[in-house]
Structures are given as structure tokens and as C-alpha cells.
C-alpha positions as CSV (number, residue, x, y, z in Angstrom):
1,M,0.0,0.0,0.0
2,T,2.8,2.4,0.9
3,L,4.6,1.7,-2.4
4,V,1.4,2.3,-4.4
5,F,0.8,5.6,-2.5
6,K,4.3,6.8,-3.2
7,S,4.0,5.8,-6.9
8,K,0.9,7.9,-7.2
9,Q,2.6,10.9,-5.5
10,I,5.5,10.6,-8.0
11,L,3.2,10.4,-11.0
12,R,1.3,13.5,-9.7
13,K,4.5,15.5,-9.4
14,I,5.5,14.5,-12.9
15,R,2.1,15.6,-14.3
16,K,2.3,18.8,-12.4
17,Y,5.7,19.5,-13.8
18,Y,4.7,19.0,-17.4
19,L,1.4,20.8,-17.1
20,Q,3.1,23.9,-15.7
21,K,5.9,23.7,-18.3
22,Q,3.3,23.9,-21.1
23,N,3.0,27.6,-20.3
24,A,5.6,28.5,-17.7
25,K,5.1,32.2,-17.9
26,T,1.5,32.0,-16.8
27,P,0.5,29.8,-13.8
28,I,-2.4,27.5,-14.4
29,K,-4.5,29.1,-11.8
30,N,-4.3,32.4,-13.7
31,R,-5.5,30.7,-16.9
32,I,-8.7,29.2,-15.6
33,T,-12.2,30.7,-16.0
34,I,-14.8,30.1,-13.3
35,K,-18.5,30.3,-14.1
36,I,-21.6,29.9,-11.8
37,E,-24.3,28.0,-13.6
38,L,-27.9,27.0,-12.6
39,Y,-27.6,23.3,-11.9
40,D,-31.0,22.4,-13.4
41,Q,-30.1,24.1,-16.6
42,L,-26.9,22.2,-17.3
43,D,-26.7,20.5,-20.6
44,K,-26.3,16.7,-20.7
45,T,-22.6,16.8,-21.8
46,T,-21.6,19.2,-18.9
47,L,-23.6,17.2,-16.4
48,S,-21.9,14.0,-17.5
49,V,-18.4,15.4,-17.1
50,I,-19.3,16.7,-13.6
51,D,-20.7,13.3,-12.6
52,K,-17.5,11.7,-13.7
53,I,-15.4,14.1,-11.5
54,F,-17.8,13.5,-8.6
55,K,-17.7,9.8,-8.9
56,K,-13.9,9.6,-8.8
57,V,-14.0,11.0,-5.3
58,F,-17.4,9.9,-3.8
59,K,-18.0,6.7,-5.9
60,R,-21.4,8.0,-6.9
61,T,-22.7,10.6,-9.3
62,L,-24.1,14.0,-8.3
63,S,-27.1,13.7,-10.6
64,S,-28.3,10.4,-9.1
65,D,-27.5,11.2,-5.4
66,Q,-30.8,11.0,-3.5
67,E,-29.3,11.3,0.0
68,W,-28.1,14.9,-0.2
69,H,-29.7,18.1,-1.2
70,T,-29.8,18.8,-5.0
71,P,-27.6,21.8,-5.8
72,H,-29.2,25.1,-7.0
73,F,-26.0,26.4,-8.6
74,I,-22.6,25.0,-9.5
75,A,-19.3,26.7,-9.9
76,I,-17.3,25.3,-12.8
77,A,-13.6,26.0,-13.3
78,Y,-12.5,25.6,-16.9
79,L,-9.0,25.4,-18.4
80,G,-9.8,26.2,-22.0
81,N,-12.9,24.1,-22.6
82,K,-12.0,21.4,-20.1
83,I,-13.7,21.2,-16.7
84,I,-11.1,20.7,-14.0
85,S,-12.8,21.8,-10.8
86,I,-16.3,22.2,-9.3
87,R,-18.1,23.4,-6.2
88,Y,-21.9,23.4,-5.7
89,I,-24.2,25.8,-3.9
90,I,-27.5,25.6,-2.2
91,K,-29.4,28.7,-1.1
92,T,-31.9,28.0,1.6
93,S,-33.2,29.1,5.0
94,A,-32.2,27.6,8.4
95,L,-32.9,28.3,12.0
96,F,-30.1,29.5,14.2
97,D,-31.4,29.1,17.7
98,S,-34.9,29.5,16.3
99,E,-34.0,32.6,14.4
100,P,-34.3,32.4,10.5
101,V,-31.1,32.9,8.6
102,I,-30.5,32.9,4.9
103,V,-27.9,30.3,4.4
104,G,-25.5,29.6,1.5
105,G,-24.7,25.9,1.7
106,T,-21.7,24.7,-0.3
107,G,-20.0,21.4,-0.9
108,G,-18.5,19.1,-3.4
109,L,-15.2,21.0,-3.9
110,L,-13.5,18.7,-6.3
111,T,-10.5,19.1,-8.6
112,L,-9.2,16.6,-11.1
113,P,-6.1,14.8,-9.6
114,S,-3.8,16.0,-12.4
115,Y,-4.6,19.6,-11.6
116,R,-4.2,19.5,-7.9
117,G,-1.5,21.5,-6.2
118,F,-1.8,24.6,-8.5
119,G,-4.1,26.6,-6.2
120,I,-7.2,26.0,-8.4
121,A,-9.4,24.6,-5.6
122,K,-8.5,27.6,-3.5
123,K,-9.4,30.0,-6.3
124,T,-12.7,28.3,-7.0
125,F,-13.5,28.3,-3.2
126,K,-12.9,32.0,-2.9
127,Y,-14.9,32.7,-6.1
128,V,-17.9,30.9,-4.6
129,D,-17.5,32.7,-1.3
130,N,-17.7,36.0,-3.1
131,H,-20.7,34.9,-5.0
132,L,-22.5,33.8,-1.8
133,F,-22.3,37.2,-0.1
134,N,-22.2,39.6,-3.0
135,Q,-24.6,38.0,-5.5
136,L,-26.8,35.7,-3.6
137,N,-26.8,37.9,-0.5
138,V,-26.8,35.1,2.0
139,E,-26.3,35.9,5.7
140,C,-24.1,32.9,6.5
141,G,-22.2,30.3,4.6
142,L,-22.4,26.7,5.9
143,F,-20.8,23.4,5.0
144,I,-19.5,20.3,6.7
145,C,-16.1,18.6,6.6
146,G,-13.9,16.1,8.4
147,K,-11.8,17.2,11.3
148,Q,-8.6,16.9,9.2
149,L,-9.7,19.7,6.9
150,V,-10.7,22.3,9.5
151,H,-7.3,24.0,9.5
152,Y,-7.3,24.4,5.7
153,Y,-10.7,26.1,5.6
154,R,-9.8,28.3,8.5
155,K,-7.1,29.8,6.3
156,L,-9.8,30.7,3.9
157,G,-11.8,32.7,6.4
158,W,-14.2,30.0,7.7
159,Y,-14.6,29.0,11.3
160,K,-15.6,25.8,13.1
161,S,-18.9,26.0,15.0
162,N,-19.7,23.8,18.0
163,S,-23.4,23.9,17.0
164,Q,-25.7,20.9,17.1
165,L,-26.9,20.6,13.6
166,F,-30.2,18.8,12.7
167,Y,-31.5,18.0,9.2
168,Y,-34.1,15.7,7.7
169,K,-33.3,12.4,6.1
170,D,-36.2,10.4,4.8
171,N,-38.5,12.8,6.6
172,I,-36.8,11.9,9.9
173,R,-35.1,14.6,12.0
174,T,-31.5,13.6,12.2
175,E,-28.5,15.0,14.1
176,L,-25.2,15.4,12.3
177,V,-22.4,13.4,13.8
178,E,-18.8,12.7,12.9
179,Y,-18.4,15.9,10.8
180,C,-17.5,19.5,11.7
181,V,-19.8,22.4,10.9
182,M,-18.0,25.3,9.2
183,L,-19.5,28.8,9.1
184,K,-18.6,32.1,7.4
185,S,-20.5,35.4,7.5
186,K,-19.9,38.8,6.1
187,N,-20.9,40.9,9.1
188,N,-22.1,39.0,12.2
189,K,-20.1,36.0,13.5
190,Y,-22.8,33.5,14.2
191,Q,-22.3,31.1,17.1
192,P,-25.7,29.3,17.4
193,K,-26.1,26.4,19.8
194,I,-28.6,24.7,17.5
195,I,-28.9,24.8,13.7
196,E,-32.1,23.4,12.2
197,I,-32.1,22.7,8.4
198,N,-35.6,22.0,7.1
199,G,-34.6,19.4,4.5
200,E,-31.6,17.4,3.3
201,L,-28.0,18.2,4.2
202,W,-25.5,19.1,1.5
């Protein structure tokens, strides 16, 4: 297992070297274009490519996933005409200690393996954050992640909440366990004890 892991690391470094060398004067992250699209208006070809990227990481497709909330928007990072990174968005309302808050839920930040390490995911992440607060006018951003990723997202301006989070799965009120709740707000720094989401999680 260790040998396989090291081999993959070496191959990734080789790919990174040649990709960057193709246009050494301009870093790859400065050559990508990011667009926010309505998820339900994606054409079949684009949706198929996104599903393939999603399946490489989660072993399931985004379009057929019934367990999680269907995205409202999706950020797509292109290098030329090639899709290399995605992050989806849900705009909804949640209760923070019984007070309604307009929430921008995000998830599915994925980048093709060959293009990791160039700062593309970070650029896509920041682009979506800007869209949440300046275009969708949400009051608070929210997503969940594993404990090992908290330090990374803190660097991007998000903070870990100790809130109890409840959502509905198969119409049953369910408490989130094993994951961390990450929040970000433009003005107020929310610290609710309880977050209630009236629907699926994302």
C-alpha cells in the first residue's frame, strides 16, 4: 500500500511539472475561467463530465444522489474548454437558535487529480464565497467537513462551529455526527447552539 501511494505521488509530481511547463510564464490558476451555472439548466454533456469528476471521489454521481440536497448552482472551473474543478451551492433558510437565517450551503469542492497543487481549488473556493455574499446575498455560509480539513478552511476565512446541527433524512429529523460544521459570515459572526435545516443536508 505504501509503495502504491508513493508511486501515485511521484506520478502526480511528474504531471504537475509537465502541465506547468506547457505555459511556464502564466501559472495554471491564472489561466482558468470560473462560471456559476444554474444546476437544473446544465446540458447533458456538462452534467456527464461533472458526474465523472464527482464519482472519482465519492463513488457516486451527483445527478443520481438522493441522499443529499440537490444543488441550486454549481461553480465550474475551466482550463480552456476542459472542466477541471467544481463546487456546488444551495441557497436556503435555516434556523439558528430558532431565528431564521438565509444560508448559502456549499459542498463538493473537487479538482481533477492531475490539476491539484496549482491553487485551483482555493481560487474556486474564494470565487464561490464572493458569489454567496455579493450576488446571492446570503447571511451565512455553511458546509460540513472532516476534522482533518478544518485547519485548511480556517485559512480561507471560515470558522468551526460547535453547534448541534439537525436536518431531515427520509423525513426523519437527524442530528449530524462525525463531521464538523463550518460557518462564514460577512458581518455577524454567528455562534448558534442549535442549527435546524428543514430538509436534506449538503
